N, C-alpha and C positions, 0 to 999 in steps of 0.2 A: 477701246472697248479690250478690257483685261479679262483674261480667262484664268480660271482656277488652276492652280498647277497640277499635274499628273499624280504627284506622290507629296499629297498635304500632309502634315503632321504637326499641326500648331502644338506647342507648347508653353505653358507659363513658366518662366523664368522667376525662381527663387533664391534663397542664400544656404538651402541643404545640399549638399553633395547627392547626385543620383548617377545611376548607370541606366541607360536606355538603350533599348533595341527596336530597331526600325527593319520589318521585311516587306518589302513592296509586293503585292497580289499580280497574278498573272496579266490582268488588265491593265494594271498600274505600269508593268514593265514593258507592255506591248505600246502603250501610251509615250512612255518615254523615249522608246526606238524610234518611233514616229517623229518626236521631237528632235532627238539626235541625229537623224538621219540615216541609220544604221539598220541593219537586218533584225536584228533583233537582240532582247536583253532576255536569257532565260531565269536568271536570280540577280536578286539585288537586295543586299542587307549593308544595315549601318549599325554597329558598335560604339556607343559614345558614353564618355563617364564628363559629367558636368559637374563643375565646381564652380562656387562665388570667388571672386577677386575683389580687390579695393576698387571704391568708386561704381559698384554697381554691375561691373563687368562681370561674365559668366565666361568661361574657358572650357570648351569644347574640345575634347581629345579622343581620339578611338581610331575606327578602320572602316574602309567600305571595301565591300566586297562584291565582285558581279562575275557572272558569265555571259558575254556578249558574243554577238556574231557581226562582222564587218564585211565589208567588201574589199577583197585583194586589190591593191591600185595597179598590180599588174593584169591579171587574169579577170577579175570581177568575180572570182569564184568566193563563196563563202570562207571567212576566216574566224573560226573560234578561239577566242581570247580569254582568260583570267585577269580580273582585274583585282589587284588588292594593294589598296594605298592607306597610308596613314593621312590621319584628317587631324589639324590643329587649328581652331577658330578663336576667336574672342568675341562675344556677342556683346555688344553695345548697350548700356542703359537709352530708355527713351530720349530721343532729343539730341544725342551724342553722335556728330556725325564721324565716320572713321577721318584718321588723322594720319596713320603710321605708313609712309613710304617705302619702309625697309621692306625688299623684297623676301629677306631672311625670317622675318618675324611673321606671326601666325596673321592669315586674314582676319579681318575685320567686319561684322555685318552687325547691320543697324537693327534694333528690335522696334515692335511699336505696340504701345499698349500693356507693356510688361510681356509679351509673347514674341517668340519666333518660330518661323515654320522650319523646323528641323529636316522635313523630308524634302523640302525644295532646298535648303540648303546642302543635301546630302544630294540631290540630283544634279546641282551645280558641281560639286565635287567631282561625280560621276564622270561628268562632261570634260571638266579638265584631266581624268585621267584615261580617258581614251587614247587609242595609239593614232596619232594624226595620219600613219602611213602603214595601215596593216598591210603584211605582206605573206603570203604562204612561203613556208620554208623552200620550196622547191621553184617558187616562181622566176623568171628571167625574162628580161625583155628580148623580143626575136631582135636578130640580128640588124634589121634594116632601121628599127628604132633605136637599136645603141649607137651612140654619136660616135663609137670606134670602128662601129661594122664588124666588131668581133663579139663572139659569146661571153657573157658578162662571167663566164667561169673560165675563159681563156689565162694564161698566166700573166702575172701584172708586168711583166718584161716585154711579151708580146703586145700588151694593150698599150703600155708606156711607147711602143715604137711607132705606132700609128699617129703621127703627131705633124702639124705644118713645120716648115722648116724655122727655125729660130724659137718653136714652142716647146714650152717643157711638159705641156699634157695634149691630150687630145682635142681638136676643135670639135666644139658642140655642133657646128654647122655642117659638117662632114658628112652627116646621114640624110641631110638634107639636100646636099650636092647629088649625092647618090642617086637618090628617089626622082631630082630633076632629070638626071641622065638617061633613067630607064624609060 
């Protein structure tokens, strides 16, 4: 069972250059936040320029911008972040599968019946642009969870001194050993 995309914006492909502005509604932002498993999306927009290329391909270039709220990976407190990411996609004509495996070239997206869902394509770009490890600037691990047992703000020389003989870095199991002794 396939569900309709939260931010559907079907667009008919053509040969004329075109500028497209997409703006998510409050309900669409809330649905995308649920889909991405984040606390919220206050704003989500995409500004695109579409231009035909050879062979029926359409190039979509522009930016996505969003205001999102995620959970801090340390404290679980809300972290507000701004997303501002470039978009560069090649929209392929009907029946032409993606072939480019070069990570430095634009992503390729298949069209269907001369249409592409630009909203869904931009939602996918937003998902890729989200910070995978959001963290409040003042967030620090409690000493009992830090592998060195020292505050993350401790001088590097002090943190480096807490090692097992013969190791050049802290033992990641040192915190577990301390907890077991307690």
